[in-house]
Kinemage of the C-alpha trace (Angstrom):
@kinemage 1
@onewidth
@group {chain A} dominant
@subgroup {mainchain}
@vectorlist {calphas} color= white
{ca met a 1} P -16.970 -13.832 17.773
{ca lys a 2} L -13.390 -15.245 18.885
{ca gln a 3} L -11.837 -14.556 15.255
{ca phe a 4} L -13.333 -10.665 15.490
{ca leu a 5} L -11.847 -9.979 18.989
{ca ile a 6} L -8.664 -11.035 17.902
{ca glu a 7} L -8.439 -8.793 14.787
{ca phe a 8} L -10.077 -5.985 16.410
{ca ser a 9} L -7.796 -6.207 19.515
{ca ile a 10} L -4.674 -6.583 16.633
{ca ile a 11} L -6.359 -3.379 14.933
{ca ala a 12} L -6.715 -1.314 18.128
{ca ile a 13} L -2.913 -2.583 19.568
{ca ile a 14} L -1.737 -1.367 16.151
{ca phe a 15} L -3.666 1.979 15.997
{ca ile a 16} L -2.115 2.963 19.597
{ca gly a 17} L 1.127 2.025 18.879
{ca leu a 18} L 1.153 3.933 16.123
{ca lys a 19} L -0.550 7.198 18.017
{ca ile a 20} L 2.718 7.075 20.402
{ca phe a 21} L 5.615 6.114 17.798
{ca trp a 22} L 3.918 8.729 15.097
{ca asn a 23} L 6.407 11.311 13.851
{ca asp a 24} L 7.712 12.532 10.057
{ca thr a 25} L 10.423 9.431 10.306
{ca ile a 26} L 7.725 7.147 10.153
{ca arg a 27} L 5.527 8.695 8.098
{ca tyr a 28} L 8.319 8.871 5.058
{ca trp a 29} L 9.301 5.323 5.209
{ca leu a 30} L 5.479 3.518 5.896
{ca gly a 31} L 4.809 5.768 2.593
{ca gln a 32} L 7.495 5.061 0.728
{ca ser a 33} L 7.019 1.193 1.556
{ca ile a 34} L 3.309 1.254 0.395
{ca ile a 35} L 5.055 2.708 -2.932
{ca gly a 36} L 6.982 0.006 -3.441
{ca ile a 37} L 4.533 -2.793 -2.177
{ca asn a 38} L 2.106 -1.737 -5.209
{ca ala a 39} L 4.768 -1.178 -7.423
{ca phe a 40} L 6.064 -4.823 -7.170
{ca val a 41} L 2.703 -5.704 -7.208
{ca cys a 42} L 2.125 -4.054 -10.648
{ca met a 43} L 5.424 -5.976 -11.670
{ca leu a 44} L 4.191 -9.286 -10.260
{ca tyr a 45} L 0.502 -9.012 -12.193
{ca met a 46} L 2.859 -7.991 -15.510
{ca phe a 47} L 4.704 -10.810 -15.219
{ca gly a 48} L 1.872 -13.034 -14.689
{ca val a 49} L 0.471 -11.484 -17.835
{ca phe a 50} L 3.552 -12.278 -19.840
{ca asn a 51} L 3.864 -15.987 -18.798
{ca gln a 52} L 0.307 -16.884 -19.150
{ca ala a 53} L -0.531 -17.314 -15.525
{ca ile a 54} L -3.108 -15.060 -15.517
{ca pro a 55} L -5.994 -13.688 -18.281
{ca ala a 56} L -5.295 -10.423 -19.614
{ca glu a 57} L -8.071 -8.912 -18.638
{ca leu a 58} L -8.315 -9.792 -15.148
{ca ala a 59} L -4.650 -8.786 -14.923
{ca tyr a 60} L -5.352 -4.828 -15.991
{ca pro a 61} L -7.878 -3.827 -13.585
{ca lys a 62} L -5.304 -4.947 -10.734
{ca ile a 63} L -1.917 -3.178 -12.839
{ca phe a 64} L -4.076 0.110 -12.871
{ca leu a 65} L -5.426 0.192 -9.478
{ca his a 66} L -1.892 -0.672 -7.841
{ca gly a 67} L -0.249 1.640 -10.217
{ca leu a 68} L -2.776 4.458 -9.304
{ca val a 69} L -2.506 3.993 -5.644
{ca ala a 70} L 1.301 4.585 -6.144
{ca ile a 71} L 0.881 6.927 -7.591
{ca ile a 72} L -1.778 9.012 -5.747
{ca ile a 73} L 0.574 8.297 -2.770
{ca his a 74} L 3.846 9.687 -4.288
{ca thr a 75} L 1.404 12.615 -5.046
{ca leu a 76} L 0.558 13.187 -1.657
{ca phe a 77} L 3.913 13.134 0.577
{ca asn a 78} L 5.428 15.460 -2.636
{ca leu a 79} L 2.563 18.196 -1.785
{ca gln a 80} L 2.957 17.464 1.496
{ca asn a 81} L 6.390 17.944 1.407
{ca asn a 82} L 6.062 21.278 -0.823
{ca lys a 83} L 3.883 22.672 1.832
{ca lys a 84} L 6.301 22.294 4.469
């Protein structure tokens, strides 16, 4: 129960902080960092497959998932910028 309260309070603080300071610049940099992290994870999984540290059948779905998330977020940002 103590762990739940700590995690809940951290999430609440992050939510309140974002609600206060949220603007277009923060949204842009947060989106770009999420895209970058997902692209980096894809490269790490590919590196693991090439070095035979991760079986290919376990890595390919994760590469697909992270690549798809990066593409979706990039597309959403482009659509939002085109509306403005």
